[in-house]
C-alpha positions as CSV (number, residue, x, y, z in Angstrom):
1,M,141.3,-6.8,1.5
2,M,138.9,-9.5,0.3
3,L,141.1,-12.0,2.3
4,V,140.6,-10.0,5.4
5,A,136.9,-9.4,4.7
6,F,136.3,-13.2,4.4
7,R,138.4,-13.8,7.5
8,V,136.4,-11.5,9.7
9,L,133.1,-12.7,8.2
10,F,133.8,-16.3,9.0
11,G,135.0,-15.2,12.5
12,L,131.7,-13.4,13.0
13,L,129.7,-16.4,11.9
14,F,131.6,-18.5,14.4
15,G,130.8,-16.1,17.2
16,V,127.1,-15.9,16.3
17,L,126.9,-19.7,16.3
18,A,128.7,-19.9,19.7
19,I,126.3,-17.3,21.1
20,Y,123.3,-19.3,19.8
21,I,124.6,-22.7,21.2
22,Q,125.4,-21.2,24.6
23,H,122.1,-19.2,24.7
24,V,124.0,-16.0,25.6
25,Q,122.0,-12.8,25.4
26,W,123.2,-9.9,23.3
27,P,123.7,-6.7,25.2
28,R,120.4,-4.8,25.6
29,N,122.0,-1.8,27.1
30,F,122.9,0.8,24.4
31,R,126.0,1.9,26.4
32,S,127.5,-1.6,25.9
33,W,127.6,-1.4,22.1
34,P,129.9,1.7,21.3
35,P,133.0,0.1,22.9
36,L,132.4,-3.2,21.0
37,L,131.9,-1.6,17.7
38,L,134.9,0.8,18.2
39,L,137.1,-2.2,19.0
40,G,136.1,-3.7,15.7
41,L,137.8,-0.7,14.0
42,T,140.8,-0.2,16.3
43,N,141.7,-3.8,17.0
44,I,140.7,-5.5,13.8
45,A,139.9,-3.4,10.7
46,I,142.4,-0.6,10.9
47,P,145.4,-2.7,12.0
48,F,144.6,-5.4,9.4
49,C,144.5,-2.7,6.6
50,L,147.7,-1.0,7.8
51,I,149.7,-4.3,8.0
52,S,148.4,-5.5,4.6
53,W,149.4,-2.2,3.0
54,S,152.8,-2.0,4.7
55,E,153.8,-5.5,3.6
56,K,153.8,-4.3,0.0
57,T,156.7,-1.9,0.8
58,I,158.7,-3.5,3.6
59,D,160.3,-6.8,4.2
60,S,158.4,-9.2,6.4
61,T,161.3,-9.6,8.9
62,V,161.3,-5.8,9.5
63,A,157.5,-5.9,9.9
64,A,157.8,-8.7,12.5
65,L,160.5,-6.8,14.4
66,L,158.5,-3.6,14.4
67,F,155.3,-5.4,15.4
68,A,157.0,-6.8,18.5
69,I,156.9,-3.3,19.9
70,V,153.2,-3.8,20.8
71,P,153.9,-5.0,24.4
72,L,156.1,-1.9,25.0
73,F,153.3,0.4,23.8
74,T,150.9,-1.6,26.0
75,I,152.8,-1.5,29.3
76,F,152.9,2.4,29.2
77,S,149.3,2.7,28.1
78,A,148.1,0.3,30.8
79,Y,150.2,2.1,33.5
80,S,148.4,5.4,32.9
81,I,144.9,4.0,32.5
82,L,144.5,0.8,34.4
83,P,145.2,0.9,38.1
84,D,145.5,-2.9,38.4
85,D,148.1,-3.3,35.6
86,K,151.1,-1.7,37.1
87,I,154.7,-1.7,35.8
88,T,156.5,-4.3,37.8
89,L,160.1,-5.6,37.7
90,P,159.1,-9.0,36.2
91,K,157.2,-7.3,33.4
92,V,160.0,-4.9,32.6
93,L,162.6,-7.7,32.7
94,G,160.4,-10.0,30.6
95,L,159.8,-7.3,28.0
96,F,163.5,-6.5,27.8
97,L,164.6,-10.1,27.4
98,G,161.8,-10.8,24.8
99,S,162.8,-7.7,22.8
100,V,166.5,-8.8,22.9
101,G,165.3,-12.3,21.7
102,I,163.4,-10.7,18.8
103,I,166.4,-8.6,17.7
104,V,168.7,-11.6,17.9
105,L,166.2,-13.8,16.0
106,M,166.0,-11.3,13.2
107,T,169.7,-10.3,13.0
108,K,170.5,-12.6,10.0
109,D,167.5,-11.6,7.9
110,L,167.8,-7.9,8.7
111,A,171.4,-7.9,7.6
112,S,170.3,-8.9,4.1
113,A,167.1,-6.9,4.0
114,S,166.6,-4.4,1.2
115,R,166.0,-0.7,1.8
116,N,162.5,-0.3,3.3
117,S,159.9,2.3,2.9
118,L,159.6,4.7,5.9
119,L,155.9,5.0,5.3
120,G,155.6,1.2,5.5
121,Q,157.5,1.1,8.7
122,A,155.3,3.9,10.1
123,A,152.2,1.9,9.2
124,V,153.4,-1.1,11.2
125,L,154.2,1.1,14.2
126,L,150.8,2.7,13.9
127,A,149.1,-0.7,13.8
128,S,151.1,-1.7,16.8
129,A,149.8,1.4,18.7
130,F,146.2,0.5,17.7
131,Y,146.6,-3.0,19.1
132,A,148.2,-1.8,22.3
133,G,145.5,0.9,22.9
134,S,142.7,-1.5,22.0
135,S,143.9,-4.1,24.5
136,V,143.9,-1.5,27.3
137,Y,140.5,-0.1,26.1
138,A,139.0,-3.6,26.0
139,R,140.1,-4.3,29.6
140,K,138.6,-1.0,30.8
141,T,135.2,-1.1,28.9
142,T,134.2,-4.8,28.5
143,K,134.8,-6.1,32.0
144,D,131.2,-7.2,32.7
145,M,130.4,-8.8,29.4
146,P,130.4,-12.5,28.5
147,N,133.6,-13.3,26.7
148,I,131.9,-14.5,23.5
149,I,130.1,-11.1,23.3
150,R,133.5,-9.3,23.6
151,T,134.7,-11.4,20.7
152,T,131.6,-11.2,18.4
153,G,130.7,-7.6,18.9
154,P,133.9,-6.1,17.4
155,L,133.7,-8.6,14.5
156,I,130.3,-7.0,13.5
157,S,131.8,-3.6,12.8
158,A,135.0,-5.1,11.4
159,T,133.1,-7.2,8.9
160,V,131.0,-4.2,7.7
161,V,134.0,-1.9,7.3
162,M,136.2,-4.5,5.6
163,W,133.5,-5.5,3.0
164,L,132.9,-1.8,2.3
165,A,136.6,-1.2,1.9
166,T,136.9,-4.3,-0.4
167,F,134.2,-3.0,-2.8
168,L,135.6,0.6,-2.7
169,F,139.3,-0.1,-3.1
170,E,139.7,-3.5,-4.8
171,G,138.6,-4.2,-8.3
172,P,137.5,-6.1,-10.1
173,I,136.0,-8.3,-7.3
174,E,136.8,-11.9,-8.0
175,M,135.4,-14.7,-5.7
176,P,137.6,-17.7,-4.9
177,Q,137.1,-20.6,-7.3
178,L,138.9,-23.5,-5.6
179,G,137.5,-25.6,-2.8
180,T,140.9,-25.6,-1.0
181,T,140.8,-21.7,-1.0
182,W,137.4,-21.7,0.7
183,L,138.7,-24.3,3.2
184,A,141.7,-22.1,3.9
185,L,139.5,-19.0,4.3
186,T,137.2,-20.8,6.7
187,W,140.1,-22.2,8.7
188,L,141.7,-18.7,9.0
189,G,138.4,-17.1,9.9
190,V,137.2,-19.6,12.5
191,L,140.5,-20.1,14.2
192,G,142.4,-16.8,13.4
193,S,139.5,-14.4,14.0
194,G,137.1,-16.5,16.0
195,V,138.8,-18.8,18.5
196,T,141.9,-16.6,18.8
197,F,139.9,-13.5,19.8
198,V,137.9,-15.5,22.3
199,M,141.2,-16.5,24.0
200,W,142.7,-13.0,23.4
201,Y,139.9,-11.1,25.2
202,Y,139.8,-13.7,28.0
203,L,143.5,-13.2,28.7
204,I,143.2,-9.4,28.6
205,H,140.8,-9.6,31.6
206,E,142.6,-12.5,33.4
207,V,146.3,-11.6,33.2
208,G,146.2,-8.0,31.9
209,P,146.9,-6.4,28.5
210,T,150.7,-6.2,29.0
211,R,151.3,-10.0,29.5
212,T,148.6,-10.8,26.8
213,T,150.3,-8.7,24.1
214,M,153.6,-10.5,24.8
215,A,152.1,-13.2,22.6
216,M,153.4,-11.0,19.8
217,Y,156.9,-12.2,20.7
218,V,155.9,-15.8,19.7
219,F,155.0,-14.9,16.1
220,P,158.5,-14.5,14.6
221,L,159.8,-17.3,16.8
222,R,157.1,-19.6,15.5
223,S,157.8,-18.6,11.9
224,V,161.5,-19.4,12.2
225,I,160.9,-22.7,13.9
226,L,158.4,-23.8,11.3
227,G,160.8,-22.8,8.5
228,V,163.6,-25.0,10.0
229,T,161.2,-27.9,10.6
230,F,159.2,-28.0,7.4
231,L,161.2,-25.9,4.9
232,H,164.6,-27.3,5.8
233,E,166.0,-23.8,6.5
234,Q,169.3,-23.6,8.2
235,M,169.5,-23.9,12.0
236,T,171.5,-20.9,13.2
237,W,172.9,-19.6,16.5
238,Q,170.5,-16.7,16.2
239,L,167.5,-19.1,16.4
240,L,168.8,-20.9,19.5
241,V,169.9,-17.8,21.4
242,G,166.8,-15.8,20.4
243,T,164.5,-18.7,21.4
244,V,166.1,-18.8,24.8
245,F,165.7,-15.1,25.4
246,I,162.0,-15.1,24.3
247,L,161.0,-18.1,26.3
248,V,162.8,-16.9,29.5
249,G,161.3,-13.4,29.0
250,L,157.8,-14.8,28.7
251,A,158.3,-17.0,31.7
252,I,159.5,-14.1,33.9
253,A,156.8,-11.6,32.8
254,N,154.1,-14.2,33.5
255,W,155.5,-15.5,36.7
256,H,152.7,-15.3,39.3
257,P,153.0,-18.0,41.9
258,Q,149.6,-17.3,43.5
259,N,147.6,-17.2,40.3
260,S,145.9,-20.6,39.7
261,T,142.5,-20.0,38.0
262,G,140.6,-22.4,35.8
263,L,140.1,-21.7,32.1
264,Q,136.5,-21.6,31.1
265,I,137.1,-19.3,28.1
266,L,134.0,-19.4,26.0
267,D,131.4,-18.7,28.7
268,K,133.6,-16.9,31.3
């Protein structure tokens, strides 16, 4: 939990610095704050805790496969709540091909996986539901806010909750001692919880929650490719076929010939 606490803290510091540099005003309307603070719990703190706990009892390959269900949760949530994020044939076909790609990609590892905890699997599915619901909720409630505020506001409540959880549930508290550890924490916080959330909330409002959450399909694909490239793991047919399905699925789901907007992510 301390790892997550430092991650969201450094992400928060990045957001505050960006707000200061850009001279962006914090929301002065009280009604703007509850959605931001709630997103800090549902989109950051709770899923991070569920995933961290589940990884103690289930294999990482199974977790990655279960986590890829986020876009499926999202498309049905968005359909019932957001009038401008409809279920379309390209989305359905892209989701189907991406899901097939994930299954093919994980086939080899799943065959050798050990017996997994049902509670651990349920925790990942619950985290996926939180991510999906939060994406739709963010699209509906943070439309008129500067993007850097959408990013930094949730990190405030996430930071408070994670540090409280760290001191309540982890002990004894031991601070990192190595410089490389602090560098890794800063890197993870600034990029993983700062820059990433800036782009994440931007995409939610520009292309919709369904297509944004399809980024989840890239996670296991990226892990396998990095393993082959840097760890000299075996290149298999599952990697090649799964990669093709995932990339084609992403291309179909995001195909929009008339959409050509510029990307001004930080101050959009």
